[in-house]
N, C-alpha and C positions, 0 to 999 in steps of 0.2 A: 727625449733622446733623439727621436726620429727627426724632429725639426732642427735639432742641432746638427745632425748628419747632413740634412738637406742643405743647410747653410754652409757647412764646411765644403761640400762638393761644389756648390755654386761658386764659392770664393775661389776654389781651386781652378775653376774654368776662366776666371778673370785674368787678364794679362798682369803679370807681376815682373818685377825687376829681379833677375837672377844674379846673385853675387859672383864676381869674378874669382876664379881659382888663383891661389897664390903661385907664383913662379916656383919651380920650373914646370908646372903642370899644364902649361899652354902649348899644345903641339903646333909645330910650324906647319905641318901638313896632316891632313886627315883623309884616309882612303876608306870609304864605306863600300864593302862588297856585299851584294845580296844574291845568293844562289836562287835558282828557280826550281822549286819542287824537290826539296830534300828535308826529311825530318831528322831527328836526333839519331835514329837508328842507322843513318847513312854514314856516320863518322865513327872511327875507331875510338876517339877520345871520349865518346859518350857511351861506349860499350858495344858499338856496332861491330859485328864480326864478319860481314860478307864483303867488305870493300876495303882496299888499301888506301888510306888517306894520311900518309906520313907528313905531308907539308902542313895540313890543318892540325894534325895531332901535335906537331912541333910548336905551332903558334899557341895552341891551348896549353901545352906543358910549360912554356915559357911566358905565358900570359894569364889572363883571367877568363875562365870558362863559366858561363852562366847555365844553371840547370833548369831554370824556370823562365825561359824566354818564350814569348808567345807571338803568334802572327795570325792574321785572318786565314781562313781555310782556302782561299783562292787568291789569284794573282792581283787583279785590279784593286780589290778591297785593301790589301796590304800596301800596295804602291801608293794609293791615295793617303793612307794614314801616315806612312813613313815620311812622305814628302811634305805634307801639310801640317802634321801634328794634331790632326782632328780625327775624332771617331767618325765612322762612315755616315751616321745619321745626320751629320752636320752638312755634308757636301756631296752626298751620293746622288747621281743622276742616272747613269747607265753603265753597263759593263764596258770596259775598255775606254773610259772617258775620264779625263781630269778636267773638271769644269773650267772654262775660260775665265781668267781673272783671278784664279786661286793663287795665292802666294806660296812658294815652295822654299825648302831649305836652300835651293840654288839662289833664289833672290836674296835670301837672308845672308848667306855666306859671301855673296858678291858685294852686298852692301857693307859687310864687315871688312872688306879689303882683300878677300881671298880671290885668287885666280881659280875659276871653277870649270870642271870638266864633267860631262855626262856621257858615258859610253856603255853600250850593251843593248838592252831591250827597252823599248818604249811602250807601244801598245796603249797609248793614252790619248790619241787624237781621233781615231775612228776604229770601229770594230765590226759592226754587222756587215755581212755580205749584201750586195745590192738587192737581191731578191727576197730577203728575209722580211716578213710582214712588219711594218712600222719602221723599217730601217731608214726610210727617206727622212724621217724626222730627226734621226740620231747621227747619221753618218757625217763625219767631219765636224762635229760639234765640240770636240775636245780641244785640248791645248796642244798647239804645235810645239815641237821641242825648241824651236827658236825663241819661244815666248816663256820658257820654263825657268829662266833665270840663270842659265849657264853660259859662260863665255864661249865654250866650244862643245860640240857634240858629234858623236858617231854612233848611229843607232839602226837596228833592224826593226821591222814592223812599226814604222813611224808614219806611214801614210795609210791608204785604204787597205783593208784585209787582203783583198785579192792581189795587191801589188807588193806584198811583203817579201816574197822570195824565200830563199833558204836562210836559216840562221846558223847552219853547220857547214857542210861541204858546199863549196861554190856560193858563198854568202852574198847577200845584197845589203848595202848600207846606205842610209841617208847621212851624209857627212857635211855638216855646216852648210846645208842648203843644196848640196849636189848629190844626186843619186848615183851610187856606184853599183852596177848590176853584175851579178854572177861572176865573182872573182874566181876563175877556174883554178882548181887544185889547192885552194886555200881553205882554211877552217875558221869559222866565225869568231870563236873566243880567242884564238891566236891573234887575229887581226885586231880585236878589241884591246888586248893587252899591249900589242905593239903601239896602238894609238895612244893609250894611256901613258906608256913610258916615254913616248916622244913628247907628249904634252908636259910631263913632269920634268923632262930634261930641258925643254925650252924655257920653262918657268922656274928653274931650280932656285933662283935668287929671291923668289916671292913665296909667300904662304899660299898653299893650294888646298882646295877641297875637291876630291874626286869621288863621284858616285858611279859605281860599277854594278848595275843590275845585270847579272850574268844571263847567258842563254841556257847554260848547263844546269841540271841534267833533264830539262823539260822535254816532253814528247815533241816531235817524233824521235823514237829511240833508234838511233842510226850509228854507224861506225864512227870512231874517232881516228885521228892519225896514229894512234897506238894499237888500233884493232888489226887483226891479222888480214882482214879483207880490204883494208884501206889501199893496198897497192893496186887493186883493181878499180879504176875510176868508175866503172859501171855499177859497182856495189856500194859506193860511198853514201848513197841516199836510200839504201835498203833498210826497211823498217822491220824491227823485231825486238821484243822485250829483252832478248838475250844480250842486247848491247847496252842495257842500262848499267851494268857493272862497269863496262868500259867508260861510260859517260861520267859516272860518279868519280872514277879514278882519274879521268882526264880533267874534271873540275878541280880536283886536288892538285894535279900537275900544273894547271894554268895558274892557280893561286900561288904555287911555288915559283913559277916563272915570274910572276909580277913582283913577289917579294925579293927574289934575287935581282931583278932588274932595278928595283929601287935601291938596293944595296950597291949595285954597280954605278949608279948615278951619284952615289954618295949621300943619299937622303934618308937612309933607313933610320938612323938615330934621331932624325927629326920628324919621323912619320908614325902616327898612330894608325893602325890597321884594325878595322872592325869587320867581322864576318858574320853574316846573318842569313836567314832564308825566308822566302815569302810565304811558304806554307808547307804542309807535310808532303810526303812522297806520293807519287802516282799510285792510284788504286790497283793498277795491274801488277804492281811489284810487291813481293813478299820478302822481307829481310829478317834479320835476327838482331835483337838487342840483348846481348848476353845469351841466355837460354830461351828468352821469350821470342816467339814468332810474331812478327809485326807486319800486318797487311797495310800497305800504304793508305793514308787517310785523306789525301787531297780532296777538297770540297766538303769534307765532313767536319762537324764541330766537336768530334771526339778528340782525345789527346793526340792520336796519331795524325790528325789533320792540322792541329794548331800549335803543338809543342815543337819548337825548332831550335837548331844550334845557334849559339851566339858566343863569339870569342873576341876578346879585345887584347891586342898585343902592341906594346911600345917598349923596345929594349931600354932597360935602365930606368924606366919611369913607372911601368906597371909591374908589380910584384907577382910572381907565379901564384896561382890560387884558384879556388872554386867559390862562386857566389850562388847562393840560393835565393837571392832577391828576385822579385817579379819584374819582368821587363816586357814592355808592350811596344808595338811599332810606332805609336804616337810619341814615344819617349825620345826618339832620336833627334827631333828638331830642337827641343829645349836643351838637350844634352850638348848638341853642336854649338848652340849659343853660349852655354856656360864654358865649354872648352875654349871658345874664342875669346872668353873674357868679356862678353857682352850680354845685355839683357835681350830677351825676345822683344821685338818691336811692340810698343805699347798698344797699338791698335789691332794687333793680331790676337784672336781668340783661339787658344789651343787647349788640348786635353792632356797632353803629355806631361810626364814628370822626369826631370833630369836625373840621370844616373851617373853624371860626371864624378861626383865625389867618391862613389864606390870604386871607380876605376883606380883610384890612388889610395885605397885603404881607409878611406874615411866612411863614416856611417851614412852621411847624407840623409835624405828623406825617402827611404824605400817605399814603394807602393804597398798598400794593404790589400789591393784587389786589382783585377783587370776586367774591363768591360768589353762586351762584344755586341755590336749591332751588325748582323750579317744577313744580307739579302742581295745576291748578285744580279738580280733582275732589274730592268729588262735587258735582253741581249740574246744573241744566237746561242743555241745549245743550253739555255738556262731554264727550260720548261719544267724540269724535275725538281726545282728548288722552292723552298718556302722560307719565310722570314724567321730568323732565330735571334733572340735577344737573351743574353745571359751574362753573368758575372762569376768570377772565380777567384779564389785565393790559393794558397799552397795545399789546402786540405779539402775544400769543397767547391762544387760548382752548382749554381742555381739558375734555372731558366725562368723567364718571365711568366710562364704558365704554371710554375710551382714545382717542377721536377728538380730533385736534389740528388747530386752524385758525390760519392767519395772519390777524390782524385789524389789522395796522399801518395807521396813518394816521388821519385825522379824518373819513373818509367811511364807506361801507358795505362796505369790503373784508372778505371772508370766504372764504379759500382753504383747502380741505382739504389736509393734508399727509400724505405717505406715511410711515408709521411706520418703514418699512425704509430710508428715505433722508433722515434728519433732519440738519440742520446742528448744530454744537455748541451754538449759541444756542437752537435749538428744543428740543434734548435737555435742556438746563438748565432751560428754561421748563417743559417737561413735568414734570420732577421737582419743580420748585417748586410748580406748580399742583396736582399730585397731593397734595402735602403739605398744601396749603390745604384741599382737599376733605376729605381724611381727618380733619384736625384739627377743621374746622368742624362736621363731621357728628357730633361727640361729643354726648352728652346735655347738657341736657334735650331730649327730642323729644316732639312732640305725638302723640296717639293715631293720627292719620291718617298721620303720618310713619313711625310704627313699623309700621303695617300698610297697604300700598298698597290702594286701593279703586278701583272703577269709578265711572262717572258717577252711579250710583244708590246708592252707598255700600256696595256689596257687596264683601267682601274678595276680592282677587285672589290666587289661589294659584299661585305660580311652579312651573313644571315642574322 
């Protein structure tokens, strides 16, 4: 049975032709929004009670809400997976780096004939500050946004770390090769939405793919234009966790602005909107999911670090509902291909599974598990991390070292199980998930995956 499982997983990694969806399930435009640092407890439609999110709640009510969507616990790991369709052990080098030469869904959708736009956060060209040990080997080694496969881009944090400027009040952007510094009195995500809407208006007669990795609600926690202190320019970059609520609610407002803008252009009926998040909420924030108190789990491999919101909305095409299918960040690239009615390019090796059929009420081929290879090293501020390899389904989670957890339900349940006293169901799950880990960890592997390193990029020699 194990050999059969190994063969099945190996075959799943090989490039395959994805059948096209029957009309009218081919969206003219696709807008993929990815929030920065918010777990399911941040949205009312998931049972969150601390933040007003009427626009996202409306998208969920009139669209499809997924209860078991997962992301890596930190920013760069998820960004690599969503853009390339590969698990991190295939192409991970350093934190804040998309390896040069990697093909992204930008390249793919451009090749499929879509006009493509990337606007928001980048942080995939260079990350380490110049004085960080080993930084000289890593700085500037990633992919410049001009090489990421998009026709147009407007991004913050797209050059060296020390040059990134503000992402919120008085933001700095690199826009199609030109640096726009400190736009006084403006707010980052507002300008990003303006840019996206202008792009969509200019290209309204053509199919479009827009990738919007938001700034919100990532640290620094600062006032938004809806905060009481915004009227005082001196306080617009004032940092305090009390502003997190304002930021989550402004995230919702910005999404609403984008949706209304698309409607005004006359493209809403032709546009599929996907809303996702790159990881859980900041660890400094405590929120409520119903009656459950949830401490933010960003950077942690527990449910509060990896379970994220995912909503799909397309008026008249996606029926309102809730899906309990497993969704992983690697799944977006093959899903985009199927939505475009094209196969993933034959020479691309990807790990994702398309969820396109589920969007339209079809069974499709839902995942039976989600795999994680998580190691954000090397990189600045990453000294406290260790490598974590695990797989999970909707009931159990198994680590490569044998630890097994009960994760049943749609909340943050995470109960350690005693290996000496497992039920028959837990024993079967452990066997299954061990097979997933062993099979998925087969080559190709990145250099960093082959040799574990510390935060400074120095090889770790196991005893």
